[in-house]
N, C-alpha and C positions, 0 to 999 in steps of 0.2 A: 569900580573896585568892589569886591566883597571881602568883607572882614568878620570873622565870627571869633568871639572871646569866651572863652570858657570860664566860667565864675565871674561873668562880667557884671554882676551886680553886687559881688563881695567888696569887701574893704579896698583891696587894690584893683580888682577888676573894673569896679564902678569909676573909679579915677581914669583907668585906661580907656573905658568906652567913652566918658565926658569929652577927655582929650582929644582922642580920635576923632570924634563927631565934629569937634571944632576945626581940627587941622585939616581933615577931610570931608569937606560938608557935601560933596558928591556922592560919596561913598556908601554902600548899604552896609550897617554895624548892626552885628547880630550879637546882643549882650544877653549871653546863653545862661539861663538858669532854671532850676526844676518849676519854680512859679512862673517864669516868664514876666514877671511885673519890672517896671521901671521904663526909663528912657530908654528906646529900641529894643526892649525888652523880648527875647524868642524864648519860648518853652523848648527846653532840651534837658534831658538828663544823659550826663555822660555816660551813664552805664546802659543804656539800652543799645540793644543789638542793633540796630537801624541808624545810619549816621547819613544815609542818603539824604534826609529830611533838611540837612545842611545846604544841599546844594553843590555847586562848585562853587570853590573859593580859591582866592589870590592870598590871604592871609589866615592863618589860624593862629589865635594866641591862648596861651594857656595859663592862666592865671588862679588856678585851684590848688589849694594847698589847705593843710590842717597843721596847727602846732599842737595838739594833743589827740590821743585816739579816744573814740566815743562808739561803743557797741560795734557795729559791723564796719565804721568809718577807721580803718586801720591806714599806718603810714605806708605798708605795703599797697594796699588798696588803692590809695587816694594819690600817693605820689609815684610809685612805678606802674601799678594797672593803668593809669589814664595816658601816662606817656606811651606804654605799650599799645594802647588801643587808636591812639592818634597815628602810630607808625603804622599798624594795620590796615587803618581806614584811610590813609592819605592819599593813594591812587584813586579811589572814588570821589575823592573831594576834589580832584582835579591835581594834585601836587602841590599844595599850597607852601607859601613860606611859614614855617614853624618858629614863633617867636616863645620862648618858654621862659617864665618867671622862677627861677630858682632859689636858691639863700647863698648867701655869703658864710662860707664854712663847709658848704654841702661836700662830703668826701664819704666814698664808700666804706671807708675804714673807721670812721669816727664811732665812738663809745654810744654817741646819741643814735638811735633809731631814726629820729627827726632827720638829722643831717646826712646819716648814712643812706637813707631812701631817697633823699634828693640827691645824692652823688650817685647813685645806681640810676636813677631817671635820666640825669645828665649824661651818663656814658651812652646810655640806649639811643639818646639821640644824636649824638656824635657820629654813630655810625651811618647817620643819613647825610643826605643834601639839604642845600638851602635852610640851615638853623641859625637862630641868634639864642643864647642863652644868656638871660641877665641874673646876675647874681647880687642882689641888694643886702645891704645890713637893715636894721631895724626899718621898715618904711612907716612913714609920718603919717597915720590918718587917725581921724579921732575915735578914742576908745579903744584904740590896739592893746593887745595883750600887756606889754610892758606897762602900758599907762594905768591898767587895771592893777598889775602886781604891785606898781608903786603907791596907788591910793589904798591898797589893801594894807601894805607895810604902815602908812599913815594913820590908818586906823587902829592898827596895833598900837602904836605907839601912843595914842591917846587912851588906851585902856591901860596903857603900864606907866601912865603919868610921865609922858616923854620919852621915856627910856626904850629904846629898840635894840634889843640883841640881834646880832648878825654877824654870819659868817666875814671874816675878814676879805677873801678872795672874792666875795660878792662886790666889795666896795672897791676894788681895785682894779677890775676887769675892766677895758674900754671898748666902748662902742661907738660906731661912725654913723648915726641913722640918716638917712635920706628922705626927701620929701617925696610923695606919691606921686605927684607931678612930673618929677625928675624920671622916676621909672616908667612914665607913661610918654614922656617924650623920648626917651631911647627906645621904645618901641616904635614911636612914630618915625623918627629918624633911620632906624633899621629897614624900613620900607622905604623912606625916601632915598636914601641912599644905596639901597639894595645891597645891604650888607649880608653876608654869608659866612657860616661856619665860624662865627665869633662867639667867644665870651665875654663880657663886660660887667665889669664889677662896680656895682651902683652905690656910693658911699658918698656923704655930705660933707660940708666943710669943717665941721665942729667933731670934737672927740668929748665924749661924754663918760661918767661913770654912774653907777647907781647913787654914789654917795651925792654927786652933783644934784640928780635929781630929788633927792630925799631933802636936801637942804631947799631945793626950790619949793617944794610941796608943804614942807614943814617950816618955811621962812626961817630957818635957821635954829627952831626951837627942838628939833630931835635931837636927843644925846644917844649917839650911837655907842653901844657895847660891843666892841669888836671882839670875834671868837675865831682863834686860830682854826684852821682847816681841820689840822689832825684832832681836835679837840670835839668838832661838832660835826664833821662828816658822816660819821656812821648814824650818830642819834638822828640827824636831820633826814638822811636817806630813810631812816624807819618811820620817822613821823610823817613825811609825805606821801608814803605808803598807806598809813593810817588815814591819812586825811589829804586826799589828793586835791582838795579845793585850794590849799596852800600854794603846791605847784606839782606837776608831775617832774618825773626823774630827768627827762629830756631839758626842761625848763632849768632844772637844778643845774644840770651840766654846763647849758649854755651861758648861764648867766655867770657862770666862774671862769670864763673864757673872753679873752679879747676876740672882737668881732670887728675887725678895721680892716682897711687896703687902700692901697693908692687908688686916685680917681682919674689918672691921667688919659685912659682910653676913653672913659665916661665923657669928659671934659673935651675929647677931639671929636668924638661923635656928635655930642651936644654944640658943639661951637660956641661953648660958654661954661663959667663955672657954674656947680650945683648951686642949687637955691639953699637959702640960709634957713636953719631949722630953730633958730632960737625962740622966735615968737609963736611956734607951734607949742613947744613945751610950757612958756608961760601960758598960753591959752588953756592947756589942757591940765596944767597943775597946780595954777594958782589960783 
């Protein structure tokens, strides 16, 4: 069996590559990246015209994605463009099963360009045969974006003598993060069980809020100054446009909305409960 993982050395892709190798030791795993470095590394640029270098594949996993646009790397190009290219090149690759890592909340009509382009890409793939779409909540991998944002807010609280002004709706939105290993194991079971035309929501066993994470990292010493959305919305949007290092518009929109879903289908596919994420947050934030 030959499996190519686009973005195979990224935060999520690296976990998928590692777990695939453990579960399919006889398979040829191509962890595709521009550098080609790392375990099972295979030098491949998803934007190159010639995809025949990948050879005939049994499975093509797409773990490429961005949370913010930088230069030429736009949501349109990364999320939609790569899926279009996968569809166009599928026949020359031997019509492999496509496993696509999307995101919980993907919706072509979302006000977030990030979620909207993910939704459009999902819809493109749904016109094909033999696909599985995985829609995870925040994926727990070291140093992931939400960890960086919580640490940034912690630093701000230190500068402001323990006070942290923050939009109330940021603190009430609920999230259901999932371990990267669970996402990888869904990919594995999609192959083992020969699943097709399935959308699988990947969420963990616990619900969290940003307030939970801030209390963890601040050990209860951060004094939150809750500001109503009607008062802070416009000024904060202007601020993040002026200082995008704080967060981008898409992150602002996503932080203020629930990101949860039942995981019944995920449990059925895995044949077990999702992994606990509590230790992950302790390790990353304490």
